[in-house]
Structure formats: C-alpha cells, structure tokens
C-alpha positions in Angstrom: 23.6 68.8 0.2 22.6 68.9 3.9 19.9 71.6 3.8 17.7 70.3 6.6 18.3 70.8 10.3 16.9 68.3 12.8 16.9 69.5 16.4 16.5 67.1 19.3 17.1 68.6 22.7 20.2 70.8 22.4 21.6 68.8 19.5 21.4 69.7 15.9 21.8 67.3 13.0 22.3 68.4 9.4 20.4 66.1 7.0 20.0 65.7 3.2 16.5 66.0 1.8 16.3 62.2 1.4 17.4 61.7 5.1 14.8 64.3 6.3 12.1 62.5 4.3 13.2 59.2 5.7 13.1 60.6 9.3 9.7 62.1 8.8 8.2 58.9 7.4 9.7 56.9 10.3 8.2 59.2 12.9 4.8 58.9 11.1 5.1 55.1 11.3 5.7 55.3 15.1 9.4 54.5 15.2 11.1 55.4 18.5 14.7 55.2 17.3 15.6 56.0 13.7 18.9 55.0 12.0 19.4 57.8 9.5 23.0 56.8 8.7 25.3 54.1 9.9 26.8 56.6 12.3 23.6 58.4 13.3 20.7 57.0 15.1 18.3 59.5 16.8 15.1 59.4 18.7 11.7 60.5 17.4 11.4 63.2 20.0 12.3 66.0 17.7 11.8 69.7 18.5 12.1 70.8 14.9 12.9 69.7 11.4 13.4 72.8 9.2 15.0 73.7 5.9 18.0 76.0 6.4 16.2 78.6 4.2 13.6 79.0 7.0 16.4 79.7 9.5 18.0 82.3 7.2 14.6 83.9 6.6 13.9 84.1 10.3 17.3 85.8 10.9 16.7 88.3 8.1 13.3 89.2 9.5 14.7 89.6 13.0 17.3 91.9 11.6 14.5 94.1 10.2 14.9 93.1 6.5 12.0 92.5 4.1 11.8 90.2 1.1 11.0 91.7 -2.3 9.0 90.0 -5.1 12.3 88.8 -6.6 13.1 86.9 -3.5 16.0 89.1 -2.3 16.3 90.4 1.3 16.3 94.2 1.4 17.5 96.3 4.4 14.7 98.2 6.1 16.3 101.5 5.1 15.3 100.7 1.4 11.6 101.2 0.8 11.4 100.0 -2.8 13.0 97.1 -4.6 15.8 97.9 -6.9 16.7 94.4 -8.0 15.8 95.1 -11.6 17.5 98.6 -11.7 20.8 99.1 -13.3 22.7 102.1 -14.7 23.8 102.5 -18.3 26.2 105.0 -19.7 24.5 107.4 -22.1 26.1 108.9 -25.3 26.4 112.1 -23.3 28.7 110.4 -20.8 26.2 110.4 -17.9 24.6 107.4 -16.2 20.9 106.7 -16.5 18.9 104.3 -14.4 17.0 101.7 -16.3 14.7 98.8 -15.4 16.4 95.7 -16.7 13.0 94.0 -17.0 12.0 96.4 -19.8 11.8 94.7 -23.1 15.1 94.8 -25.1 17.4 96.0 -22.3 20.6 94.0 -21.9 23.1 95.0 -19.3 26.7 94.0 -20.1 29.0 93.4 -17.2 
C-alpha cells in the first residue's frame, strides 16, 4: 500500500513504506539520484516525505475538527466524544443511551 507521499518541487510520488525507507536511507548516505523503482528515479532534493495520515490529520484540523481519545475526528460542534455511546431499546419500548465500554454491554447490530 502506497501510504507515503514524497514531494519534490511540484511533483508528488506515492511510495510504499519499504520505498520510503529506502529513499530516506539513500538520502542519509548522500545519494543525489535515487532509483526507487525501475520506472522512478528521483533527486534527493525533497521538500517533504510524509505519511498520508499526517496529510489527513492536517486537513481535519484545518476544517476545525478535533481528535478524541479513540482516534476519531469529531466536528467542532460536538464538545464531548460519543464514540462509545450507543442506544439500546428498553423493555418499556424507549431508547436509553449506554456506554459500550461498560462491563458486560454488547450492542447487536
């Protein structure tokens, strides 16, 4: 899976973790041109080498979202995490909010 983005000038290259490690080690050794794949040789003059999760996190932050302790991005309109909240139907026919992290609670879908 090509989860790494290498930026050189205005060009972006999508790399696997193995290719990103190879590129980084080649730059550390002082290589000027690095043959990552038979069809891709690039210079060592990179602007950035980032994991795509960092790009996604930056976009979420710029959109005003915040990340809860469960790792999910929440809209700024929500002040508390509800990742572990669910609703169960009671015997009376009403719904009750429960915390799914409570011991013994299983939510069937």
